[in-house]
PAZA-967547 format. One record per residue (C-alpha): x, y, z. Coordinates in steps of 0.001 Angstrom, whole numbers, plus 500000, padded with zeros to 6 digits. Example, Ala and Ser with C-alpha at 12.3 -4.5 7.8 and 13.67 -1.06 7.14 Angstrom:
! PAZA-967547
(node (512300,495500,507800))
(node (513670,498940,507140))
! end
This chain:
! PAZA-967547
(node (499888,499985,499991))
(node (501190,503418,499281))
(node (502654,505392,502324))
(node (499697,507620,502509))
(node (497331,504614,503186))
(node (499926,503088,505577))
(node (499593,506313,507779))
(node (495910,506534,507097))
(node (495238,503043,508453))
(node (497612,503131,511406))
(node (496102,506268,512563))
(node (492645,505243,512090))
(node (492947,501897,513784))
(node (494228,503856,517008))
(node (491356,506293,516709))
(node (488679,503677,516177))
(node (489821,501325,519060))
(node (486497,501432,520714))
(node (484177,501736,517660))
(node (481948,499455,516165))
(node (483996,496557,514121))
(node (482403,497601,510848))
(node (483380,501055,511458))
(node (486876,500130,512307))
(node (487386,498810,508894))
(node (485185,501553,507255))
(node (482777,499032,505928))
(node (479871,501648,506232))
(node (477021,503146,504248))
(node (476298,506852,505046))
(node (478987,506632,507652))
(node (476851,504074,509579))
(node (477826,500303,510130))
(node (476235,498089,507562))
(node (473423,495786,508823))
(node (473917,492076,509873))
(node (472109,490714,507199))
(node (473988,492749,504612))
(node (477262,491757,506352))
(node (476043,488056,506143))
(node (475635,488495,502326))
(node (479110,489649,501930))
(node (480489,486748,504001))
(node (478427,484184,501913))
(node (479751,485800,498721))
(node (483328,485306,499787))
(node (482820,481842,500906))
(node (481204,480956,497601))
(node (484381,482337,495709))
(node (486774,480867,497953))
(node (485143,477361,497554))
(node (487015,475963,500880))
(node (487775,472766,501830))
(node (488202,471779,505527))
(node (491738,470692,504673))
(node (492699,473862,503134))
(node (494947,476682,504508))
(node (494049,480164,503886))
(node (495968,483505,503861))
(node (493941,486544,504695))
(node (496158,489273,503622))
(node (495061,493002,504602))
(node (492546,491258,507030))
(node (491990,494385,509097))
(node (490387,493394,512388))
(node (489360,490090,511126))
(node (485737,490649,510992))
(node (485398,488675,507929))
(node (488422,486260,508705))
(node (486740,484901,511837))
(node (483684,483898,509750))
(node (485910,482050,507432))
(node (488208,480056,510103))
(node (485825,477367,510713))
(node (485830,476686,506864))
(node (489531,475869,506762))
(node (492253,473835,508677))
(node (494489,476790,509485))
(node (494323,480602,508705))
(node (497041,483034,508577))
(node (495875,486636,508925))
(node (498030,489612,508077))
(node (497474,493289,508355))
(node (499458,496536,508802))
(node (497824,497363,512069))
(node (498853,495569,515325))
(node (495625,497183,516923))
(node (493646,495257,514344))
(node (495462,491968,514165))
(node (495520,491754,518160))
(node (491780,491250,518151))
(node (491796,487814,516166))
(node (493578,485155,517620))
(node (491386,485281,520793))
(node (488367,484172,518851))
(node (489233,480989,517188))
(node (492360,478972,517701))
(node (493250,478120,514206))
(node (493969,481627,513266))
(node (497580,482970,513343))
(node (497559,486702,513234))
(node (500360,489110,512883))
(node (501063,492602,511853))
(node (503142,493154,508941))
(node (503316,495598,505653))
(node (501796,493500,502875))
(node (504205,495256,500380))
(node (507110,493450,502295))
(node (505665,490136,504107))
(node (507010,487015,502413))
(node (506075,483266,502754))
(node (507635,480102,501352))
(node (506599,479214,497854))
(node (503245,477267,497770))
(node (502344,477924,501318))
(node (498327,478277,500922))
(node (495598,476720,499161))
(node (493383,479730,499146))
(node (494395,483675,499453))
(node (492051,486380,500280))
(node (492493,490181,499901))
(node (489207,491771,500503))
(node (488873,495593,500146))
(node (492735,495810,499946))
(node (493886,496341,496641))
(node (492666,499719,496194))
(node (495538,500800,498778))
(node (498486,499718,496419))
(node (499864,501681,493648))
(node (500181,500204,490267))
(node (503494,499220,490678))
(node (503003,497790,494301))
(node (499974,495644,492707))
(node (502225,494245,489993))
(node (504693,493073,492806))
(node (501706,491740,494999))
(node (500636,489602,492260))
(node (503952,488135,491559))
(node (504092,487289,495362))
(node (500628,485720,495402))
(node (501588,483536,492416))
(node (504514,482346,494518))
(node (502618,481540,497631))
(node (499711,479786,496077))
(node (499745,476037,495740))
(node (498966,474339,492285))
(node (495470,474222,491971))
(node (494755,476862,494441))
(node (492729,480042,494225))
(node (493226,483850,494936))
(node (490227,485833,495717))
(node (490689,489653,495251))
(node (487476,491108,496410))
(node (485696,494415,496594))
(node (487970,496096,493965))
(node (486867,499642,492894))
(node (486160,499807,489168))
(node (487488,502752,487161))
(node (484561,502388,484527))
(node (482029,502716,487294))
(node (483728,505442,489305))
(node (480869,507901,488715))
(node (478496,505579,490239))
(node (480020,506260,493583))
(node (481023,510097,493054))
(node (477296,510504,491825))
(node (476683,514104,492568))
(node (478429,517332,491906))
(node (479353,517709,495692))
(node (480831,514242,495628))
(node (482642,515061,492255))
(node (484261,518075,493719))
(node (485326,516256,496872))
(node (486934,513668,494616))
(node (488983,516190,492632))
(node (490018,518201,495796))
(node (491116,515030,497523))
(node (493292,514127,494490))
(node (494607,517548,494562))
(node (495874,516874,498094))
(node (497242,513660,497068))
(node (494786,511987,499623))
(node (492535,510029,497245))
(node (488975,509122,498507))
(node (488602,505153,498380))
(node (492028,504679,496737))
(node (493220,503208,493501))
(node (490456,502589,490876))
(node (491182,499534,488679))
(node (489926,498479,485213))
(node (489082,494761,485100))
(node (490926,494128,482019))
(node (494075,495684,483262))
(node (494275,493093,486339))
(node (493243,490223,484047))
(node (496371,490879,481965))
(node (498444,491292,484995))
(node (497144,487951,486202))
(node (498514,486195,483071))
(node (501598,488134,483299))
(node (502239,487017,486861))
(node (501743,483284,485843))
(node (498266,482555,486898))
(node (496269,480160,484519))
(node (493130,482332,484357))
(node (491437,485313,485876))
(node (487955,485499,486232))
(node (485906,488692,486836))
(node (483099,488429,489120))
(node (480257,490968,489307))
(node (478949,491307,492938))
(node (475514,490055,493986))
(node (472871,492921,493991))
(node (472569,492207,497907))
(node (475973,493479,498443))
(node (476053,497219,499515))
(node (479066,498361,496948))
(node (478154,496010,494057))
(node (477307,499314,492039))
(node (480947,500461,491819))
(node (483047,497313,492909))
(node (483824,494022,491456))
(node (485738,490474,492534))
(node (488387,488884,490813))
(node (489300,485035,491112))
(node (492690,483885,490087))
(node (493387,480268,489640))
(node (496706,478222,488863))
! end
């Protein structure tokens, strides 16, 4: 992730220590935590994309406070959860004993080749620059086992940017934030660019998934599943 987002999330994690779990990871609608039934739809969608097996191992990269991780853990034999903020990762291992959680920068963290059957990075890619994303994809390909899946979820779609910045006021805020070099949402990606990058990194295929209508951000985000 860029240094701007690194500072942003470290600061936000400290300030939101006592906040609702959804607010901690900024999963909100109109600045309010999303409702439990909506969150359940997100989790169900992620599980469908991951297609877990009880013998599988999972890496949850940019896991935040693990609000999704703890829902996934019972589906896997072992889960490694990594986030920049120790404020976030310290919340995890106390819930389920098959989670190993630690704090690390996703740009520099490393694992041995073919360490995981499944890798998830949900609502995380947007915080990487293009060059960082290229490096990330190379590492993901190195870490995933043959026959494994990588799920990159909740990626902002550059072609649907104005579905989010959908009023003159929001457009103005968007341009003002860019001028300050403090982008709202983060980096927006064109699906075809990521698909080409996936093949360049050595994945066998990259499949675009439009999010179910029940998901709160489906009007401007998409998911991508990489296979080996």
